[in-house]
C-alpha positions, 0 to 999 in steps of 0.5 A: 317823210315820203311824198304824200300821194293824196293832197287836199287843200282847205276848202276842197270837197272830198268823199269819205266812203263811210260818210259821203261828201265832206269839206276840208275845213282845216289842216291841223298838227296835233301831238297824239301819244307823243307823236306829231300828227298832221290831220285833215279836219273834215266837216260833214254838214248833213250829219253835223259831224267833224272828222279828223283824218291823219294825212298819211291815212287818207288814202288807206281809208279811201278818202278821195277827191270828187268824181271826174265828169266821166265817172259822173256821166257813167253814174247817170247812165247807170241810173238810166239803165234797167234795174237788176232785180236779184232773187236772193233773200232781202237780208243778203241784198241789203248787205250788198247794197250797204257795202256798195253805198259805203264803198264811196264809188259813185257808179255803185251808189247809182246802181243801188239807187236805180235798183231800189227806185220805185215809180209812183205807179209801182208797188210800195217798198218795204221800210228797209228798202226805202231807208237804203234807197234814201241813203243811196240817193242822198249820197249820190245827190250830195256828190252831184251837188258838190260837183255841179255847185247846186244844193242837195235838194236840186241834185236829188230832184235831178236824180229822181227826174232821170229815174222817172224818165227811164222807169216807164221804158223798163217796166212797160217792156215787161208788161 
């Protein structure tokens, strides 16, 4: 068997692109269809979900370790940036936002969070905009929480603080 490119240990936090931050709770060996498979058992607390990923498929599905501090700084800088408002149809933008969230890329998730953020003094969001914003900000908060060893509500509070600090600069400039 070839050397594994990715290796995770029990207790490691990992990012699974479609589900966000989970924790490796166990390494299992299982007989499936007559083959011996080695599996990572991931636990996603927020969704109350357990996922088994064959160790040889982890890289292929995009499973990764938590982002580096450099990537986290880049994501925070992205949050502070000017929101990009596209003039395309909402359905197309929603698909793009969902794809960015499911990519598992921290900076892309930060872009979605920034672009859909609305300060208290701004116009109300539609239901679907709010849903996608909450999905993106929650995904971002979970990785930030795991990296900084804080709880998710504290991480979300930090993200919203950054967005609220940056928002007046961008919206007063347009007025």
